[in-house]
C-alpha positions as CSV (number, residue, x, y, z in Angstrom):
1,M,0.1,-0.1,0.0
2,I,1.2,3.5,-0.8
3,T,-0.3,6.4,1.3
4,C,0.3,10.1,0.6
5,N,-0.7,12.4,3.4
6,S,-1.0,16.1,2.8
7,L,1.8,15.6,0.3
8,R,3.3,18.6,-1.6
9,W,6.3,18.4,-4.0
10,G,8.3,20.5,-6.4
11,A,11.2,23.0,-6.2
12,P,11.7,24.6,-2.8
13,G,9.0,27.2,-2.1
14,Q,7.3,26.3,-5.4
15,P,4.9,23.4,-4.9
16,L,3.5,21.9,-8.1
17,T,0.0,21.2,-6.9
18,P,-2.1,21.6,-3.8
19,A,-1.7,19.0,-1.0
20,L,-2.3,15.5,-2.2
21,D,-4.1,12.8,-0.1
22,L,-4.1,9.5,-1.9
23,T,-4.1,5.8,-0.9
24,L,-3.0,3.1,-3.5
25,E,-4.0,-0.3,-2.3
26,K,-1.7,-3.3,-2.3
27,G,-1.8,-5.0,-5.8
28,S,-3.3,-2.0,-7.6
29,L,-2.4,-0.9,-11.1
30,T,-2.4,3.0,-11.3
31,G,-1.5,5.3,-14.2
32,I,-0.4,8.9,-13.5
33,I,-1.3,11.4,-16.3
34,G,-1.0,15.2,-16.7
35,A,0.5,17.8,-18.9
36,N,4.3,18.4,-19.1
37,G,5.6,20.0,-16.0
38,T,3.0,19.1,-13.7
39,G,5.3,16.9,-11.5
40,K,4.5,13.3,-12.6
41,S,8.1,12.2,-12.6
42,S,8.8,14.2,-9.5
43,L,6.0,12.5,-7.7
44,L,7.4,9.0,-8.4
45,K,10.7,10.1,-7.2
46,V,9.2,11.3,-4.0
47,I,7.4,7.9,-3.5
48,A,10.7,6.1,-4.3
49,G,12.5,8.2,-1.6
50,L,14.7,9.7,-4.2
51,Q,13.4,13.4,-3.7
52,Q,12.2,15.0,-0.4
53,P,8.7,16.3,-0.3
54,L,8.1,20.0,0.4
55,A,5.4,19.1,2.9
56,G,3.4,16.0,4.1
57,K,4.7,12.5,3.8
58,V,4.6,9.3,1.9
59,I,4.1,5.8,3.5
60,V,5.1,2.8,1.4
61,D,4.1,-0.4,3.1
62,V,6.2,-3.2,1.7
63,P,7.6,-6.4,3.1
64,H,11.1,-6.4,4.4
65,R,12.2,-8.6,1.5
66,G,11.2,-7.3,-1.8
67,G,10.9,-3.7,-1.4
68,L,10.6,-1.3,-4.1
69,A,12.0,-0.9,-7.7
70,F,12.2,2.3,-9.7
71,L,12.4,2.6,-13.6
72,P,13.7,6.2,-14.4
73,Q,13.5,7.8,-17.8
74,Q,16.5,6.6,-19.9
75,Q,17.6,10.3,-20.5
76,H,19.0,10.3,-16.9
77,L,21.2,7.3,-17.8
78,D,24.9,8.0,-18.7
79,R,25.2,6.1,-21.9
80,Q,29.0,6.7,-21.8
81,F,29.3,4.5,-18.7
82,P,31.6,1.6,-19.7
83,I,29.3,-1.3,-19.1
84,R,27.6,-3.8,-21.5
85,L,23.9,-4.6,-21.8
86,Q,24.2,-7.7,-19.9
87,E,25.8,-6.0,-17.0
88,L,23.1,-3.3,-16.9
89,V,20.4,-6.0,-16.9
90,A,22.1,-8.0,-14.2
91,A,22.1,-5.1,-11.9
92,G,18.4,-6.0,-11.3
93,F,19.6,-8.9,-9.1
94,W,20.7,-6.3,-6.3
95,G,19.3,-7.2,-3.1
96,T,18.0,-10.7,-4.3
97,Q,19.3,-14.0,-3.1
98,H,20.1,-16.6,-5.9
99,T,22.9,-18.9,-6.5
100,S,25.2,-18.2,-9.4
101,Q,23.4,-20.9,-11.5
102,Q,20.0,-19.6,-10.8
103,R,21.2,-16.0,-11.8
104,S,22.6,-17.2,-15.0
105,Q,19.5,-19.1,-16.0
106,R,17.2,-16.3,-15.0
107,L,19.2,-13.7,-16.8
108,Q,19.2,-15.6,-19.9
109,A,15.5,-16.1,-19.6
110,V,14.9,-12.4,-19.1
111,L,17.1,-11.4,-22.1
112,E,15.0,-13.8,-24.2
113,D,11.7,-12.4,-22.7
114,W,12.7,-9.0,-23.8
115,C,14.2,-9.9,-27.2
116,L,17.6,-9.0,-26.2
117,T,19.5,-12.2,-27.0
118,G,22.5,-11.5,-29.1
119,L,23.0,-8.0,-27.6
120,E,24.5,-9.2,-24.3
121,H,27.9,-7.8,-25.0
122,R,27.0,-4.5,-26.7
123,P,28.0,-1.4,-24.8
124,L,25.3,1.1,-23.8
125,M,26.5,3.8,-26.3
126,A,25.9,1.2,-29.2
127,L,22.3,0.4,-28.3
128,S,19.3,2.1,-29.9
129,G,16.8,3.8,-27.8
130,G,14.4,0.9,-28.0
131,E,17.1,-1.7,-27.1
132,L,18.2,0.4,-24.0
133,Q,14.6,0.8,-22.8
134,R,13.9,-3.0,-23.1
135,A,17.2,-3.5,-21.2
136,L,16.0,-1.2,-18.4
137,L,12.6,-3.1,-18.3
138,A,14.5,-6.4,-18.3
139,R,16.6,-5.2,-15.3
140,M,13.3,-4.5,-13.6
141,S,12.1,-8.0,-14.4
142,L,14.8,-9.4,-12.2
143,A,14.0,-7.4,-9.1
144,D,11.8,-9.2,-6.5
145,A,10.1,-6.0,-5.6
146,A,6.5,-5.8,-4.2
147,V,6.2,-2.1,-5.6
148,L,7.2,-1.1,-9.0
149,L,7.4,2.5,-10.1
150,L,7.7,3.1,-13.8
151,D,8.5,6.5,-15.4
152,E,7.4,6.5,-19.1
153,P,8.3,2.7,-19.5
154,H,7.0,2.7,-23.2
155,A,9.3,5.6,-24.2
156,A,11.5,4.8,-27.4
157,L,9.5,1.5,-27.9
158,D,7.9,0.7,-31.2
159,E,4.4,-0.8,-31.5
160,D,5.8,-4.5,-30.8
161,G,8.0,-3.2,-28.0
162,Q,4.9,-1.3,-26.3
163,A,2.8,-4.5,-26.6
164,L,5.6,-6.5,-25.0
165,C,5.9,-3.9,-22.2
166,W,2.2,-4.1,-21.4
167,K,2.4,-7.8,-21.4
168,H,4.9,-7.8,-18.6
169,I,3.2,-5.1,-16.7
170,H,0.2,-7.2,-16.5
171,A,2.2,-10.2,-15.6
172,W,3.7,-8.3,-12.7
173,H,0.3,-7.2,-11.7
174,N,-1.1,-10.7,-11.8
175,E,1.7,-11.6,-9.3
176,G,0.0,-9.3,-6.8
177,R,2.6,-6.4,-7.1
178,T,1.7,-2.8,-6.8
179,L,2.4,-0.8,-10.0
180,V,2.5,3.0,-10.5
181,I,3.1,4.1,-14.1
182,V,3.6,7.6,-15.5
183,C,2.3,7.6,-19.2
184,H,1.4,10.1,-21.8
185,D,-0.7,7.7,-23.8
186,L,-4.1,8.3,-22.5
187,A,-5.7,5.5,-24.6
188,A,-3.2,3.0,-23.3
189,V,-3.7,4.1,-19.7
190,R,-7.4,3.9,-20.0
191,H,-7.2,0.4,-21.5
192,H,-4.5,-1.2,-19.3
193,T,-4.8,0.3,-15.8
194,Q,-7.5,0.2,-13.2
195,H,-7.0,3.5,-11.6
196,V,-5.6,6.9,-12.7
197,L,-4.2,10.0,-10.9
198,Q,-4.5,13.1,-13.0
199,I,-2.2,15.9,-11.8
200,K,-3.0,19.5,-12.4
201,S,-1.6,22.7,-11.1
202,T,-5.0,23.3,-9.5
203,G,-5.1,19.9,-7.8
204,C,-5.2,16.1,-8.4
205,L,-8.1,13.8,-9.4
206,S,-8.2,10.2,-8.7
207,G,-10.5,7.5,-9.7
208,S,-11.4,4.8,-12.2
209,S,-9.3,5.0,-15.4
210,K,-12.5,4.3,-17.5
211,E,-14.3,7.2,-15.7
212,L,-11.6,9.8,-15.8
213,I,-10.3,9.3,-19.3
214,R,-12.7,9.7,-22.1
215,P,-12.5,7.3,-25.2
216,Q,-10.3,8.9,-28.0
217,P,-12.2,9.4,-31.2
218,Q,-11.4,7.1,-34.0
219,M,-9.6,8.8,-37.0
220,Q,-11.5,8.3,-40.2
221,V,-9.7,7.7,-43.3
222,A,-11.2,9.2,-46.5
């Protein structure tokens, strides 16, 4: 469970929204939407404990083992860092307990799941945007976390990659994990998530994805 009590966030002295009171139940799948600059990514960082709130508090109720995993936007990753794709993905084992054989088998399975086989030894700077994004998602697949926070997980992915991403998101959700996802694709959020938090400078709205997000009109081809 994630609970926000009178939470305000943003730059010092410049809160992005009025105070937020919100409870996300254990095992829920929630999308966060809003215009650019409204603080969606910052809210995820506050929940993850990577950024201090301006006021109020966040309580993340997770088991001692499992904890929380955070997927940042890839623009915050130093692509010049001298590691290979396989090493980036394997970082997802941090905090888990597996034998060397178990790690090797699970790593290979995850690389296959995310269509990364054959790219294991490629340096980060040589990866396409889609390949790097799938590698970051594969790293998250290795985390035995009860709470998953994903910031624009579909960025840089083509149509097939996005479908693969949602497939894994639903698999994680079916395992009973709590997921919070920042996403600009309103149609996808409406279709794939249960709940939505809409952030505005005037305040936040929360509720059913189907109720808060109107269906997008179909484009007609002449």
